[in-house]
All heavy atoms as TSV, in Angstrom:
chain	resi	resn	atom	element	x	y	z
A	1	ASP	N	N	63.135	79.535	112.574
A	1	ASP	CA	C	62.623	80.732	113.219
A	1	ASP	C	C	63.702	81.404	114.076
A	1	ASP	O	O	63.761	82.620	114.136
A	1	ASP	CB	C	61.407	80.393	114.070
A	1	ASP	CG	C	60.198	80.002	113.215
A	1	ASP	OD1	O	60.091	80.490	112.073
A	1	ASP	OD2	O	59.370	79.215	113.692
A	2	LYS	N	N	64.531	80.574	114.734
A	2	LYS	CA	C	65.599	81.134	115.561
A	2	LYS	C	C	66.638	81.857	114.704
A	2	LYS	O	O	67.150	82.893	115.102
A	2	LYS	CB	C	66.261	80.039	116.393
A	2	LYS	CG	C	65.380	79.506	117.497
A	2	LYS	CD	C	66.104	78.439	118.294
A	2	LYS	CE	C	65.191	77.867	119.368
A	2	LYS	NZ	N	65.897	76.841	120.154
A	3	ALA	N	N	66.935	81.302	113.535
A	3	ALA	CA	C	67.905	81.942	112.642
A	3	ALA	C	C	67.373	83.273	112.135
A	3	ALA	O	O	68.122	84.254	112.038
A	3	ALA	CB	C	68.229	81.023	111.468
A	4	ILE	N	N	66.086	83.329	111.833
A	4	ILE	CA	C	65.482	84.572	111.370
A	4	ILE	C	C	65.540	85.625	112.465
A	4	ILE	O	O	65.905	86.776	112.216
A	4	ILE	CB	C	64.029	84.328	110.891
A	4	ILE	CG1	C	64.041	83.492	109.612
A	4	ILE	CG2	C	63.289	85.647	110.671
A	4	ILE	CD1	C	62.687	83.002	109.165
A	5	ALA	N	N	65.224	85.230	113.683
A	5	ALA	CA	C	65.269	86.165	114.813
A	5	ALA	C	C	66.699	86.660	115.054
A	5	ALA	O	O	66.922	87.854	115.267
A	5	ALA	CB	C	64.711	85.513	116.066
A	6	ALA	N	N	67.664	85.754	114.995
A	6	ALA	CA	C	69.063	86.137	115.214
A	6	ALA	C	C	69.550	87.086	114.128
A	6	ALA	O	O	70.241	88.079	114.413
A	6	ALA	CB	C	69.945	84.896	115.263
A	7	ALA	N	N	69.207	86.794	112.885
A	7	ALA	CA	C	69.624	87.659	111.786
A	7	ALA	C	C	69.003	89.040	111.913
A	7	ALA	O	O	69.671	90.054	111.703
A	7	ALA	CB	C	69.246	87.029	110.443
A	8	ASN	N	N	67.739	89.090	112.279
A	8	ASN	CA	C	67.074	90.391	112.454
A	8	ASN	C	C	67.709	91.198	113.586
A	8	ASN	O	O	67.840	92.416	113.477
A	8	ASN	CB	C	65.580	90.203	112.685
A	8	ASN	CG	C	64.839	89.921	111.398
A	8	ASN	OD1	O	65.183	90.460	110.353
A	8	ASN	ND2	N	63.828	89.076	111.462
A	9	ARG	N	N	68.123	90.525	114.656
A	9	ARG	CA	C	68.817	91.238	115.752
A	9	ARG	C	C	70.146	91.802	115.260
A	9	ARG	O	O	70.499	92.937	115.569
A	9	ARG	CB	C	69.038	90.312	116.941
A	9	ARG	CG	C	67.800	90.045	117.767
A	9	ARG	CD	C	68.123	89.376	119.094
A	9	ARG	NE	N	68.852	88.118	118.953
A	9	ARG	CZ	C	68.286	86.923	118.811
A	9	ARG	NH1	N	66.968	86.815	118.772
A	9	ARG	NH2	N	69.020	85.835	118.707
A	10	ALA	N	N	70.882	91.017	114.483
A	10	ALA	CA	C	72.176	91.470	113.958
A	10	ALA	C	C	71.992	92.645	112.998
A	10	ALA	O	O	72.775	93.597	113.022
A	10	ALA	CB	C	72.888	90.322	113.256
A	11	ILE	N	N	70.966	92.589	112.186
A	11	ILE	CA	C	70.694	93.675	111.245
A	11	ILE	C	C	70.330	94.946	112.011
A	11	ILE	O	O	70.770	96.042	111.661
A	11	ILE	CB	C	69.583	93.271	110.254
A	11	ILE	CG1	C	70.114	92.191	109.311
A	11	ILE	CG2	C	69.071	94.476	109.471
A	11	ILE	CD1	C	69.050	91.476	108.510
A	12	ALA	N	N	69.547	94.798	113.063
A	12	ALA	CA	C	69.145	95.955	113.867
A	12	ALA	C	C	70.352	96.619	114.520
A	12	ALA	O	O	70.391	97.849	114.658
A	12	ALA	CB	C	68.127	95.538	114.922
A	13	LYS	N	N	71.360	95.829	114.900
A	13	LYS	CA	C	72.575	96.378	115.498
A	13	LYS	C	C	73.378	97.170	114.476
A	13	LYS	O	O	74.072	98.117	114.814
A	13	LYS	CB	C	73.458	95.260	116.049
A	13	LYS	CG	C	73.046	94.742	117.381
A	13	LYS	CD	C	74.081	93.747	117.865
A	13	LYS	CE	C	73.767	93.240	119.245
A	13	LYS	NZ	N	74.798	92.300	119.728
A	14	GLY	N	N	73.321	96.717	113.216
A	14	GLY	CA	C	74.118	97.365	112.179
A	14	GLY	C	C	75.579	96.967	112.298
A	14	GLY	O	O	75.919	96.008	112.969
A	15	GLY	N	N	76.421	97.690	111.628
A	15	GLY	CA	C	77.848	97.435	111.723
A	15	GLY	C	C	78.383	96.587	110.591
A	15	GLY	O	O	77.737	96.391	109.563
A	16	ALA	N	N	79.577	96.050	110.808
A	16	ALA	CA	C	80.314	95.359	109.763
A	16	ALA	C	C	79.682	94.040	109.333
A	16	ALA	O	O	79.883	93.598	108.218
A	16	ALA	CB	C	81.744	95.106	110.225
A	17	GLY	N	N	78.903	93.416	110.172
A	17	GLY	CA	C	78.337	92.105	109.856
A	17	GLY	C	C	76.966	92.144	109.214
A	17	GLY	O	O	76.317	91.107	109.082
A	18	THR	N	N	76.532	93.299	108.783
A	18	THR	CA	C	75.177	93.428	108.251
A	18	THR	C	C	74.963	92.587	107.000
A	18	THR	O	O	73.929	91.923	106.876
A	18	THR	CB	C	74.844	94.905	107.969
A	18	THR	OG1	O	75.027	95.657	109.172
A	18	THR	CG2	C	73.417	95.067	107.516
A	19	ASP	N	N	75.905	92.588	106.088
A	19	ASP	CA	C	75.735	91.799	104.872
A	19	ASP	C	C	75.672	90.304	105.180
A	19	ASP	O	O	74.857	89.583	104.600
A	19	ASP	CB	C	76.847	92.085	103.870
A	19	ASP	CG	C	76.659	93.409	103.152
A	19	ASP	OD1	O	75.496	93.779	102.890
A	19	ASP	OD2	O	77.658	94.063	102.845
A	20	GLN	N	N	76.488	89.847	106.113
A	20	GLN	CA	C	76.436	88.445	106.502
A	20	GLN	C	C	75.083	88.116	107.138
A	20	GLN	O	O	74.530	87.042	106.917
A	20	GLN	CB	C	77.554	88.087	107.479
A	20	GLN	CG	C	78.929	88.171	106.875
A	20	GLN	CD	C	79.642	89.466	107.254
A	20	GLN	OE1	O	79.025	90.519	107.364
A	20	GLN	NE2	N	80.935	89.394	107.425
A	21	ALA	N	N	74.550	89.059	107.905
A	21	ALA	CA	C	73.245	88.849	108.535
A	21	ALA	C	C	72.144	88.764	107.482
A	21	ALA	O	O	71.231	87.939	107.601
A	21	ALA	CB	C	72.952	89.970	109.531
A	22	TYR	N	N	72.235	89.599	106.449
A	22	TYR	CA	C	71.245	89.512	105.370
A	22	TYR	C	C	71.355	88.172	104.637
A	22	TYR	O	O	70.347	87.593	104.234
A	22	TYR	CB	C	71.389	90.669	104.391
A	22	TYR	CG	C	70.699	91.925	104.848
A	22	TYR	CD1	C	71.403	93.098	105.037
A	22	TYR	CD2	C	69.330	91.939	105.100
A	22	TYR	CE1	C	70.770	94.264	105.462
A	22	TYR	CE2	C	68.690	93.091	105.525
A	22	TYR	CZ	C	69.412	94.243	105.704
A	22	TYR	OH	O	68.777	95.386	106.129
A	23	LEU	N	N	72.567	87.669	104.456
A	23	LEU	CA	C	72.738	86.347	103.844
A	23	LEU	C	C	72.101	85.267	104.711
A	23	LEU	O	O	71.389	84.388	104.205
A	23	LEU	CB	C	74.223	86.031	103.638
A	23	LEU	CG	C	74.893	86.673	102.438
A	23	LEU	CD1	C	76.399	86.427	102.474
A	23	LEU	CD2	C	74.314	86.137	101.146
A	24	LEU	N	N	72.339	85.325	106.000
A	24	LEU	CA	C	71.740	84.364	106.923
A	24	LEU	C	C	70.223	84.458	106.882
A	24	LEU	O	O	69.520	83.448	106.822
A	24	LEU	CB	C	72.243	84.601	108.352
A	24	LEU	CG	C	71.571	83.770	109.443
A	24	LEU	CD1	C	71.837	82.283	109.231
A	24	LEU	CD2	C	72.046	84.205	110.808
A	25	LEU	N	N	69.710	85.677	106.901
A	25	LEU	CA	C	68.264	85.880	106.865
A	25	LEU	C	C	67.665	85.309	105.576
A	25	LEU	O	O	66.651	84.607	105.608
A	25	LEU	CB	C	67.947	87.375	106.984
A	25	LEU	CG	C	66.473	87.754	107.002
A	25	LEU	CD1	C	65.775	87.146	108.202
A	25	LEU	CD2	C	66.335	89.277	107.024
A	26	GLY	N	N	68.305	85.590	104.465
A	26	GLY	CA	C	67.821	85.067	103.193
A	26	GLY	C	C	67.840	83.546	103.147
A	26	GLY	O	O	66.887	82.916	102.690
A	27	ARG	N	N	68.910	82.957	103.647
A	27	ARG	CA	C	69.009	81.490	103.662
A	27	ARG	C	C	67.957	80.878	104.571
A	27	ARG	O	O	67.381	79.841	104.241
A	27	ARG	CB	C	70.409	81.071	104.088
A	27	ARG	CG	C	71.450	81.368	103.024
A	27	ARG	CD	C	72.849	81.023	103.440
A	27	ARG	NE	N	72.933	79.632	103.799
A	27	ARG	CZ	C	73.852	79.128	104.622
A	27	ARG	NH1	N	74.765	79.914	105.159
A	27	ARG	NH2	N	73.873	77.850	104.904
A	28	ALA	N	N	67.696	81.526	105.695
A	28	ALA	CA	C	66.673	81.014	106.619
A	28	ALA	C	C	65.288	81.081	105.983
A	28	ALA	O	O	64.503	80.133	106.079
A	28	ALA	CB	C	66.710	81.801	107.921
A	29	HIS	N	N	64.995	82.180	105.315
A	29	HIS	CA	C	63.702	82.292	104.626
A	29	HIS	C	C	63.609	81.277	103.486
A	29	HIS	O	O	62.555	80.679	103.269
A	29	HIS	CB	C	63.483	83.707	104.091
A	29	HIS	CG	C	63.020	84.675	105.126
A	29	HIS	ND1	N	61.851	84.525	105.833
A	29	HIS	CD2	C	63.567	85.829	105.579
A	29	HIS	CE1	C	61.692	85.537	106.663
A	29	HIS	NE2	N	62.734	86.344	106.536
A	30	ALA	N	N	64.697	81.081	102.765
A	30	ALA	CA	C	64.700	80.113	101.670
A	30	ALA	C	C	64.431	78.705	102.189
A	30	ALA	O	O	63.693	77.935	101.564
A	30	ALA	CB	C	66.027	80.165	100.912
A	31	ALA	N	N	65.009	78.372	103.328
A	31	ALA	CA	C	64.795	77.049	103.919
A	31	ALA	C	C	63.334	76.836	104.299
A	31	ALA	O	O	62.842	75.704	104.280
A	31	ALA	CB	C	65.684	76.873	105.149
A	32	LYS	N	N	62.655	77.922	104.625
A	32	LYS	CA	C	61.240	77.834	104.989
A	32	LYS	C	C	60.328	78.024	103.772
A	32	LYS	O	O	59.126	78.167	103.916
A	32	LYS	CB	C	60.911	78.880	106.050
A	32	LYS	CG	C	61.607	78.604	107.380
A	32	LYS	CD	C	61.163	79.569	108.432
A	32	LYS	CE	C	59.767	79.139	108.833
A	32	LYS	NZ	N	59.266	79.810	110.019
A	33	LYS	N	N	60.923	78.031	102.568
A	33	LYS	CA	C	60.185	78.199	101.308
A	33	LYS	C	C	59.480	79.551	101.216
A	33	LYS	O	O	58.459	79.692	100.565
A	33	LYS	CB	C	59.164	77.067	101.098
A	33	LYS	CG	C	59.714	75.676	101.220
A	33	LYS	CD	C	60.644	75.357	100.077
A	33	LYS	CE	C	61.062	73.879	100.188
A	33	LYS	NZ	N	62.363	73.650	99.688
A	34	GLN	N	N	60.061	80.560	101.854
A	34	GLN	CA	C	59.542	81.930	101.810
A	34	GLN	C	C	60.378	82.714	100.803
A	34	GLN	O	O	61.205	83.546	101.147
A	34	GLN	CB	C	59.595	82.560	103.208
A	34	GLN	CG	C	58.756	81.825	104.220
A	34	GLN	CD	C	59.001	82.278	105.643
A	34	GLN	OE1	O	60.008	82.898	105.957
A	34	GLN	NE2	N	58.065	81.951	106.526
A	35	THR	N	N	60.119	82.421	99.533
A	35	THR	CA	C	60.952	82.922	98.444
A	35	THR	C	C	61.000	84.444	98.374
A	35	THR	O	O	62.074	85.020	98.212
A	35	THR	CB	C	60.449	82.354	97.105
A	35	THR	OG1	O	60.423	80.924	97.209
A	35	THR	CG2	C	61.359	82.752	95.968
A	36	ALA	N	N	59.869	85.100	98.484
A	36	ALA	CA	C	59.842	86.562	98.356
A	36	ALA	C	C	60.672	87.215	99.458
A	36	ALA	O	O	61.454	88.136	99.199
A	36	ALA	CB	C	58.408	87.075	98.400
A	37	GLU	N	N	60.526	86.729	100.691
A	37	GLU	CA	C	61.292	87.286	101.803
A	37	GLU	C	C	62.775	87.009	101.640
A	37	GLU	O	O	63.621	87.848	101.947
A	37	GLU	CB	C	60.792	86.735	103.149
A	37	GLU	CG	C	59.403	87.188	103.524
A	37	GLU	CD	C	58.305	86.306	102.930
A	37	GLU	OE1	O	58.616	85.389	102.126
A	37	GLU	OE2	O	57.137	86.536	103.245
A	38	ALA	N	N	63.100	85.817	101.139
A	38	ALA	CA	C	64.503	85.457	100.915
A	38	ALA	C	C	65.136	86.400	99.900
A	38	ALA	O	O	66.221	86.935	100.127
A	38	ALA	CB	C	64.606	84.013	100.435
A	39	ARG	N	N	64.445	86.629	98.803
A	39	ARG	CA	C	64.998	87.502	97.771
A	39	ARG	C	C	65.149	88.938	98.258
A	39	ARG	O	O	66.108	89.618	97.900
A	39	ARG	CB	C	64.136	87.447	96.519
A	39	ARG	CG	C	64.334	86.164	95.771
A	39	ARG	CD	C	63.665	86.169	94.445
A	39	ARG	NE	N	64.082	84.998	93.694
A	39	ARG	CZ	C	63.574	84.676	92.535
A	39	ARG	NH1	N	62.641	85.413	91.978
A	39	ARG	NH2	N	64.001	83.598	91.911
A	40	LYS	N	N	64.218	89.409	99.075
A	40	LYS	CA	C	64.338	90.758	99.644
A	40	LYS	C	C	65.613	90.866	100.468
A	40	LYS	O	O	66.332	91.868	100.390
A	40	LYS	CB	C	63.127	91.092	100.518
A	40	LYS	CG	C	61.873	91.395	99.750
A	40	LYS	CD	C	60.736	91.690	100.708
A	40	LYS	CE	C	59.398	91.655	100.015
A	40	LYS	NZ	N	58.283	91.814	100.963
A	41	ALA	N	N	65.875	89.852	101.276
A	41	ALA	CA	C	67.081	89.861	102.111
A	41	ALA	C	C	68.338	89.817	101.241
A	41	ALA	O	O	69.281	90.586	101.470
A	41	ALA	CB	C	67.057	88.688	103.085
A	42	PHE	N	N	68.353	88.942	100.252
A	42	PHE	CA	C	69.525	88.840	99.380
A	42	PHE	C	C	69.765	90.134	98.606
A	42	PHE	O	O	70.909	90.521	98.377
A	42	PHE	CB	C	69.381	87.660	98.414
A	42	PHE	CG	C	69.401	86.314	99.089
A	42	PHE	CD1	C	68.473	85.347	98.743
A	42	PHE	CD2	C	70.347	86.002	100.047
A	42	PHE	CE1	C	68.488	84.102	99.335
A	42	PHE	CE2	C	70.379	84.756	100.662
A	42	PHE	CZ	C	69.441	83.805	100.305
A	43	ASP	N	N	68.716	90.818	98.220
A	43	ASP	CA	C	68.858	92.078	97.476
A	43	ASP	C	C	69.469	93.192	98.315
A	43	ASP	O	O	69.981	94.172	97.771
A	43	ASP	CB	C	67.501	92.542	96.942
A	43	ASP	CG	C	67.018	91.709	95.769
A	43	ASP	OD1	O	67.831	90.963	95.180
A	43	ASP	OD2	O	65.814	91.794	95.442
A	44	LYS	N	N	69.444	93.068	99.624
A	44	LYS	CA	C	69.987	94.113	100.501
A	44	LYS	C	C	71.483	93.964	100.744
A	44	LYS	O	O	72.092	94.839	101.352
A	44	LYS	CB	C	69.223	94.129	101.824
A	44	LYS	CG	C	67.790	94.597	101.628
A	44	LYS	CD	C	67.068	94.729	102.916
A	44	LYS	CE	C	65.642	95.214	102.632
A	44	LYS	NZ	N	64.910	95.469	103.851
A	45	VAL	N	N	72.079	92.896	100.266
A	45	VAL	CA	C	73.522	92.696	100.409
A	45	VAL	C	C	74.233	93.634	99.445
A	45	VAL	O	O	73.997	93.592	98.245
A	45	VAL	CB	C	73.910	91.226	100.130
A	45	VAL	CG1	C	75.415	91.059	100.173
A	45	VAL	CG2	C	73.221	90.305	101.123
A	46	LYS	N	N	75.097	94.489	99.971
A	46	LYS	CA	C	75.776	95.504	99.155
A	46	LYS	C	C	77.261	95.245	98.949
A	46	LYS	O	O	77.820	95.634	97.939
A	46	LYS	CB	C	75.591	96.891	99.791
A	46	LYS	CG	C	74.142	97.295	99.943
A	46	LYS	CD	C	73.450	97.365	98.608
A	46	LYS	CE	C	71.986	97.724	98.779
A	46	LYS	NZ	N	71.156	97.260	97.698
A	47	ASP	N	N	77.915	94.623	99.903
A	47	ASP	CA	C	79.354	94.377	99.808
A	47	ASP	C	C	79.641	93.472	98.609
A	47	ASP	O	O	79.086	92.379	98.507
A	47	ASP	CB	C	79.835	93.706	101.098
A	47	ASP	CG	C	81.332	93.499	101.144
A	47	ASP	OD1	O	81.969	93.354	100.076
A	47	ASP	OD2	O	81.882	93.476	102.250
A	48	PRO	N	N	80.515	93.915	97.693
A	48	PRO	CA	C	80.805	93.099	96.510
A	48	PRO	C	C	81.326	91.704	96.847
A	48	PRO	O	O	81.136	90.774	96.078
A	48	PRO	CB	C	81.866	93.895	95.758
A	48	PRO	CG	C	81.886	95.242	96.352
A	48	PRO	CD	C	81.246	95.165	97.699
A	49	ASN	N	N	81.978	91.559	97.997
A	49	ASN	CA	C	82.488	90.255	98.403
A	49	ASN	C	C	81.359	89.270	98.699
A	49	ASN	O	O	81.555	88.066	98.623
A	49	ASN	CB	C	83.378	90.381	99.637
A	49	ASN	CG	C	84.648	91.153	99.345
A	49	ASN	OD1	O	85.239	91.005	98.285
A	49	ASN	ND2	N	85.048	91.993	100.267
A	50	TYR	N	N	80.197	89.781	99.052
A	50	TYR	CA	C	79.059	88.934	99.387
A	50	TYR	C	C	77.936	89.009	98.359
A	50	TYR	O	O	77.052	88.155	98.332
A	50	TYR	CB	C	78.499	89.321	100.760
A	50	TYR	CG	C	79.476	89.097	101.869
A	50	TYR	CD1	C	80.137	90.173	102.451
A	50	TYR	CD2	C	79.763	87.830	102.330
A	50	TYR	CE1	C	81.053	89.978	103.469
A	50	TYR	CE2	C	80.688	87.618	103.342
A	50	TYR	CZ	C	81.323	88.700	103.905
A	50	TYR	OH	O	82.230	88.506	104.909
A	51	ALA	N	N	77.957	90.010	97.501
A	51	ALA	CA	C	76.860	90.225	96.553
A	51	ALA	C	C	76.712	89.062	95.568
A	51	ALA	O	O	75.588	88.671	95.247
A	51	ALA	CB	C	77.056	91.543	95.811
A	52	GLN	N	N	77.811	88.512	95.102
A	52	GLN	CA	C	77.718	87.382	94.180
A	52	GLN	C	C	77.138	86.158	94.869
A	52	GLN	O	O	76.337	85.427	94.274
A	52	GLN	CB	C	79.083	87.056	93.583
A	52	GLN	CG	C	79.539	88.078	92.568
A	52	GLN	CD	C	80.843	87.687	91.915
A	52	GLN	OE1	O	81.707	87.087	92.548
A	52	GLN	NE2	N	80.983	88.017	90.649
A	53	ILE	N	N	77.526	85.944	96.097
A	53	ILE	CA	C	76.971	84.824	96.859
A	53	ILE	C	C	75.472	85.028	97.048
A	53	ILE	O	O	74.683	84.100	96.876
A	53	ILE	CB	C	77.678	84.691	98.222
A	53	ILE	CG1	C	79.151	84.351	98.012
A	53	ILE	CG2	C	76.987	83.645	99.094
A	53	ILE	CD1	C	80.001	84.484	99.239
A	54	ALA	N	N	75.085	86.253	97.378
A	54	ALA	CA	C	73.673	86.562	97.562
A	54	ALA	C	C	72.892	86.342	96.270
A	54	ALA	O	O	71.765	85.821	96.303
A	54	ALA	CB	C	73.510	87.999	98.037
A	55	LYS	N	N	73.493	86.703	95.144
A	55	LYS	CA	C	72.816	86.513	93.861
A	55	LYS	C	C	72.590	85.030	93.590
A	55	LYS	O	O	71.506	84.618	93.160
A	55	LYS	CB	C	73.638	87.141	92.739
A	55	LYS	CG	C	72.974	87.054	91.387
A	55	LYS	CD	C	73.766	87.771	90.328
A	55	LYS	CE	C	73.069	87.655	88.978
A	55	LYS	NZ	N	73.798	88.347	87.930
A	56	LEU	N	N	73.591	84.221	93.859
A	56	LEU	CA	C	73.449	82.776	93.659
A	56	LEU	C	C	72.381	82.191	94.582
A	56	LEU	O	O	71.570	81.358	94.159
A	56	LEU	CB	C	74.790	82.075	93.877
A	56	LEU	CG	C	75.864	82.367	92.837
A	56	LEU	CD1	C	77.194	81.759	93.267
A	56	LEU	CD2	C	75.448	81.849	91.479
A	57	TRP	N	N	72.372	82.612	95.838
A	57	TRP	CA	C	71.348	82.134	96.774
A	57	TRP	C	C	69.966	82.582	96.340
A	57	TRP	O	O	68.976	81.855	96.489
A	57	TRP	CB	C	71.638	82.621	98.197
A	57	TRP	CG	C	72.520	81.670	98.943
A	57	TRP	CD1	C	73.832	81.847	99.258
A	57	TRP	CD2	C	72.164	80.393	99.454
A	57	TRP	NE1	N	74.299	80.758	99.927
A	57	TRP	CE2	C	73.299	79.851	100.087
A	57	TRP	CE3	C	70.982	79.667	99.453
A	57	TRP	CZ2	C	73.289	78.589	100.694
A	57	TRP	CZ3	C	70.980	78.422	100.073
A	57	TRP	CH2	C	72.110	77.895	100.677
A	58	SER	N	N	69.867	83.787	95.796
A	58	SER	CA	C	68.580	84.284	95.318
A	58	SER	C	C	68.060	83.425	94.171
A	58	SER	O	O	66.870	83.084	94.129
A	58	SER	CB	C	68.727	85.740	94.867
A	58	SER	OG	O	67.490	86.264	94.484
A	59	ILE	N	N	68.947	83.044	93.267
A	59	ILE	CA	C	68.566	82.162	92.173
A	59	ILE	C	C	68.111	80.817	92.720
A	59	ILE	O	O	67.077	80.275	92.324
A	59	ILE	CB	C	69.725	82.005	91.177
A	59	ILE	CG1	C	70.001	83.311	90.454
A	59	ILE	CG2	C	69.436	80.874	90.178
A	59	ILE	CD1	C	71.305	83.338	89.683
A	60	ARG	N	N	68.860	80.292	93.657
A	60	ARG	CA	C	68.529	78.998	94.274
A	60	ARG	C	C	67.199	79.059	94.998
A	60	ARG	O	O	66.398	78.118	94.933
A	60	ARG	CB	C	69.646	78.580	95.238
A	60	ARG	CG	C	69.363	77.334	96.005
A	60	ARG	CD	C	69.340	76.112	95.090
A	60	ARG	NE	N	69.137	74.927	95.873
A	60	ARG	CZ	C	68.057	74.159	95.780
A	60	ARG	NH1	N	67.129	74.428	94.921
A	60	ARG	NH2	N	67.950	73.081	96.525
A	61	ALA	N	N	66.926	80.146	95.676
A	61	ALA	CA	C	65.659	80.302	96.408
A	61	ALA	C	C	64.482	80.262	95.445
A	61	ALA	O	O	63.422	79.726	95.765
A	61	ALA	CB	C	65.660	81.603	97.205
A	62	GLY	N	N	64.664	80.825	94.266
A	62	GLY	CA	C	63.600	80.838	93.273
A	62	GLY	C	C	63.326	79.468	92.667
A	62	GLY	O	O	62.249	79.225	92.146
A	63	GLN	N	N	64.297	78.573	92.752
A	63	GLN	CA	C	64.136	77.231	92.182
A	63	GLN	C	C	63.505	76.253	93.158
A	63	GLN	O	O	63.020	75.223	92.764
A	63	GLN	CB	C	65.495	76.680	91.738
A	63	GLN	CG	C	66.101	77.450	90.600
A	63	GLN	CD	C	67.506	76.950	90.273
A	63	GLN	OE1	O	68.081	76.150	90.984
A	63	GLN	NE2	N	68.048	77.454	89.190
A	64	GLY	N	N	63.582	76.591	94.450
A	64	GLY	CA	C	63.096	75.666	95.473
A	64	GLY	C	C	61.644	75.580	95.467
A	64	GLY	O	O	60.904	74.721	95.571
């Protein structure tokens, strides 16, 4: 729950770390078995450097 709150605060701030915050948010939701929320977060990652990682995490979230 703390990770979700922290990620949401970072996303609200915006800026350069937004994609990392979406990755954190997705991973936190995945850990709580909240697959739909995890995939929504992973889908919002736009930076190509992080998009592949987000795609892999999204696949993993669906398997959990």
